C-alpha positions as a Markdown table, in Angstrom:
| # | Residue | x | y | z |
|---|---|---|---|---|
| 1 | Met | 7.8 | 15.4 | 10.7 |
| 2 | Ser | 9.5 | 15.2 | 7.3 |
| 3 | Tyr | 8.2 | 15.4 | 3.8 |
| 4 | Ile | 7.1 | 12.3 | 2.0 |
| 5 | Asp | 9.7 | 11.1 | -0.5 |
| 6 | Trp | 8.7 | 8.9 | -3.3 |
| 7 | Asp | 10.6 | 5.6 | -3.6 |
| 8 | Asn | 10.0 | 2.4 | -5.4 |
| 9 | Ser | 8.5 | 0.7 | -2.4 |
| 10 | Leu | 5.4 | 2.9 | -3.0 |
| 11 | Ser | 5.1 | 1.8 | -6.6 |
| 12 | Ile | 2.2 | -0.4 | -7.7 |
| 13 | Gly | 3.9 | -1.1 | -11.1 |
| 14 | Asn | 1.6 | 1.0 | -13.2 |
| 15 | Glu | 3.4 | 4.1 | -14.6 |
| 16 | Asp | 0.2 | 6.2 | -14.9 |
| 17 | Ile | -1.1 | 5.5 | -11.4 |
| 18 | Asp | 2.4 | 5.8 | -9.8 |
| 19 | Gly | 2.6 | 9.2 | -11.5 |
| 20 | Gln | -0.7 | 10.2 | -10.0 |
| 21 | His | 0.4 | 8.9 | -6.6 |
| 22 | Lys | 3.5 | 11.1 | -6.9 |
| 23 | Gln | 1.1 | 14.1 | -7.6 |
| 24 | Trp | -0.8 | 13.3 | -4.4 |
| 25 | Ile | 2.5 | 13.3 | -2.5 |
| 26 | Asn | 3.3 | 16.7 | -4.0 |
| 27 | Ile | 0.0 | 18.1 | -2.8 |
| 28 | Ile | 0.5 | 16.6 | 0.7 |
| 29 | Asn | 4.0 | 18.0 | 0.9 |
| 30 | Lys | 2.7 | 21.4 | -0.1 |
| 31 | Val | 0.3 | 21.4 | 2.8 |
| 32 | His | 3.1 | 20.2 | 5.1 |
| 33 | Gly | 5.3 | 23.1 | 4.0 |
| 34 | Ala | 2.5 | 25.5 | 4.9 |
| 35 | Leu | 2.1 | 23.9 | 8.3 |
| 36 | Ile | 5.7 | 24.2 | 9.2 |
| 37 | Gly | 5.9 | 27.8 | 7.9 |
| 38 | Glu | 7.9 | 27.4 | 4.7 |
| 39 | Arg | 5.5 | 29.5 | 2.7 |
| 40 | Asn | 4.5 | 33.1 | 3.3 |
| 41 | Ser | 0.8 | 32.7 | 2.5 |
| 42 | Ser | -1.7 | 32.3 | 5.3 |
| 43 | Leu | -2.4 | 28.8 | 6.5 |
| 44 | Glu | -6.1 | 29.3 | 5.7 |
| 45 | Ser | -5.6 | 30.2 | 2.0 |
| 46 | Leu | -3.1 | 27.4 | 1.6 |
| 47 | Thr | -5.5 | 24.9 | 3.1 |
| 48 | Ile | -8.3 | 26.1 | 0.8 |
| 49 | Glu | -6.0 | 25.9 | -2.2 |
| 50 | Ala | -4.8 | 22.4 | -1.3 |
| 51 | Leu | -8.3 | 21.1 | -0.7 |
| 52 | Lys | -9.5 | 22.4 | -4.0 |
| 53 | Glu | -6.6 | 20.8 | -5.7 |
| 54 | Met | -7.3 | 17.5 | -4.0 |
| 55 | Glu | -10.9 | 17.6 | -4.9 |
| 56 | Glu | -10.2 | 18.3 | -8.5 |
| 57 | Tyr | -7.5 | 15.7 | -8.7 |
| 58 | Met | -9.4 | 13.1 | -6.8 |
| 59 | Ala | -12.0 | 12.6 | -9.6 |
| 60 | Val | -9.3 | 12.1 | -12.2 |
| 61 | His | -7.2 | 9.8 | -10.0 |
| 62 | Phe | -9.9 | 7.5 | -8.7 |
| 63 | Ala | -11.5 | 7.2 | -12.2 |
| 64 | Lys | -8.1 | 6.1 | -13.6 |
| 65 | Glu | -7.5 | 3.6 | -10.7 |
| 66 | Glu | -11.0 | 2.1 | -11.1 |
| 67 | Glu | -10.5 | 1.8 | -14.9 |
| 68 | Trp | -7.1 | 0.0 | -14.3 |
| 69 | Met | -8.6 | -2.4 | -11.7 |
| 70 | Arg | -11.4 | -3.4 | -14.1 |
| 71 | Ser | -8.8 | -3.9 | -16.9 |
| 72 | Ile | -6.8 | -6.3 | -14.8 |
| 73 | Gly | -9.8 | -8.1 | -13.4 |
| 74 | Tyr | -9.1 | -7.0 | -9.8 |
| 75 | Pro | -11.0 | -9.6 | -7.8 |
| 76 | Lys | -12.3 | -7.2 | -5.1 |
| 77 | Tyr | -13.2 | -4.4 | -7.5 |
| 78 | Glu | -16.9 | -4.4 | -6.5 |
| 79 | Gln | -16.1 | -4.2 | -2.8 |
């Protein structure tokens, strides 16, 4: 399985959120690199590191997405 490469088909047209989605892809690719043995650290330590990074980033990212959905009057926001 290959890495995820960002391309414009993944864009939602919001520069800030697209940038955050690129960061998610970077985190996922980091874990992928560990799984296929490209990094020398132990899989356990890389998994813990990635999960912590995801947890920290998740709060920032989802808050920003929710703010954006409210600002554009996203019809299914409450759902």
